[in-house]
C-alpha positions as CSV (number, residue, x, y, z in Angstrom):
1,X,-16.0,3.9,28.6
2,X,-14.3,3.3,25.8
3,X,-10.6,2.2,26.1
4,X,-8.5,2.0,23.3
5,X,-5.7,-0.5,23.5
6,X,-3.7,0.5,20.1
7,X,-2.7,3.8,18.8
8,X,-4.5,4.8,15.5
9,X,-2.4,5.1,12.5
10,X,-5.2,6.1,10.2
11,X,-5.6,9.7,8.4
12,X,-9.4,8.9,9.6
13,X,-8.3,9.8,13.2
14,X,-6.1,12.7,12.1
15,X,-2.8,11.1,12.6
16,X,-0.8,12.4,9.5
17,X,2.7,10.6,11.2
18,X,2.5,8.1,8.5
19,X,2.6,10.4,5.5
20,X,5.8,11.9,4.4
21,X,6.0,16.0,3.5
22,X,5.3,15.5,0.1
23,X,2.5,13.6,1.2
24,X,1.1,16.2,3.4
25,X,1.6,18.9,0.7
26,X,-0.9,16.5,-1.6
27,X,-3.3,15.4,1.0
28,X,-3.6,19.4,1.7
29,X,-4.3,20.5,-2.2
30,X,-6.6,17.3,-2.8
31,X,-8.4,18.7,0.4
32,X,-9.4,21.6,-1.1
33,X,-11.8,19.9,-3.8
34,X,-13.4,16.8,-1.9
35,X,-14.4,13.9,-3.7
36,X,-17.5,12.5,-4.7
37,X,-18.6,9.7,-2.0
38,X,-15.5,10.9,0.3
39,X,-18.6,11.2,3.1
40,X,-18.7,7.2,2.8
41,X,-15.4,6.4,3.5
42,X,-16.2,5.9,7.0
43,X,-20.2,4.9,6.6
44,X,-19.8,2.3,8.9
45,X,-17.3,3.7,11.5
46,X,-14.1,4.5,11.7
47,X,-12.9,1.1,13.6
48,X,-14.4,-1.4,10.8
49,X,-12.5,1.3,7.9
50,X,-9.3,0.3,10.3
51,X,-10.2,-3.4,10.8
52,X,-10.6,-3.9,6.9
53,X,-7.2,-2.1,6.2
54,X,-5.3,-4.1,9.1
55,X,-7.2,-7.2,7.5
56,X,-6.2,-6.1,3.7
57,X,-2.4,-5.3,5.2
58,X,-1.7,-8.1,7.5
59,X,-4.7,-10.7,6.6
60,X,-4.0,-13.7,4.8
61,X,-5.1,-13.4,1.2
62,X,-6.8,-15.9,-1.3
63,X,-3.2,-15.7,-3.5
64,X,0.0,-15.2,-3.6
65,X,1.0,-12.3,-5.2
66,X,4.1,-14.4,-6.6
67,X,1.8,-16.6,-9.0
68,X,0.0,-13.7,-10.7
69,X,0.6,-14.0,-14.3
70,X,1.1,-11.0,-16.8
71,X,-2.2,-9.7,-18.0
72,X,-0.7,-8.3,-21.2
73,X,0.9,-11.6,-22.8
74,X,1.2,-9.8,-26.3
75,X,2.4,-6.7,-24.8
76,X,-0.8,-4.8,-25.6
77,X,-0.6,-3.3,-22.4
78,X,1.8,-2.7,-19.1
79,X,1.7,-2.8,-15.7
80,X,3.5,-0.3,-13.5
81,X,4.4,0.3,-9.9
82,X,5.2,4.0,-8.8
83,X,6.6,4.3,-5.8
84,X,8.1,6.8,-3.3
85,X,11.4,6.7,-1.6
86,X,9.8,8.2,1.5
87,X,6.6,5.9,1.7
88,X,6.3,4.9,5.2
89,X,3.0,2.6,4.4
90,X,4.2,0.1,2.2
91,X,8.2,-0.5,2.1
92,X,9.7,0.3,-1.2
93,X,11.9,-2.4,-0.3
94,X,8.6,-4.6,-0.8
95,X,7.5,-3.7,-3.8
96,X,10.9,-3.5,-5.7
97,X,11.1,-7.3,-4.7
98,X,8.1,-7.8,-6.6
99,X,9.2,-6.3,-9.3
100,X,12.2,-8.4,-9.4
101,X,10.3,-11.7,-9.5
102,X,7.6,-10.5,-11.9
103,X,9.5,-9.1,-14.5
104,X,6.3,-8.0,-16.2
105,X,6.4,-5.5,-13.8
106,X,7.5,-1.6,-14.4
107,X,8.8,-0.2,-11.4
108,X,9.8,3.0,-10.7
109,X,11.1,4.3,-7.6
110,X,11.0,8.5,-6.8
111,X,13.6,9.1,-4.6
112,X,12.1,12.3,-3.6
113,X,8.6,11.7,-2.7
């Protein structure tokens, strides 16, 4: 018998509640043309994929993002974060905070996505 203690938040399990309407529209367009290697996404199983996502999102990182240095100190490039206001996975306030603390990051918030 298989028992699930936590509901899956993964699109891999068919849960689309974490996406805003614009995300769902884009996913529908992307699904018409499968990506090369897409079958490998869950090669180790859905539970392993979900576990890795949880580790990345909530586990202890080996570095503090606030300690990152500008990778383009001579302005030969730039770092941008583009984010949708309706993003249900990463709160826009989190990325806005990071961009305020690291002024070399250019943060753009799209209100209609």
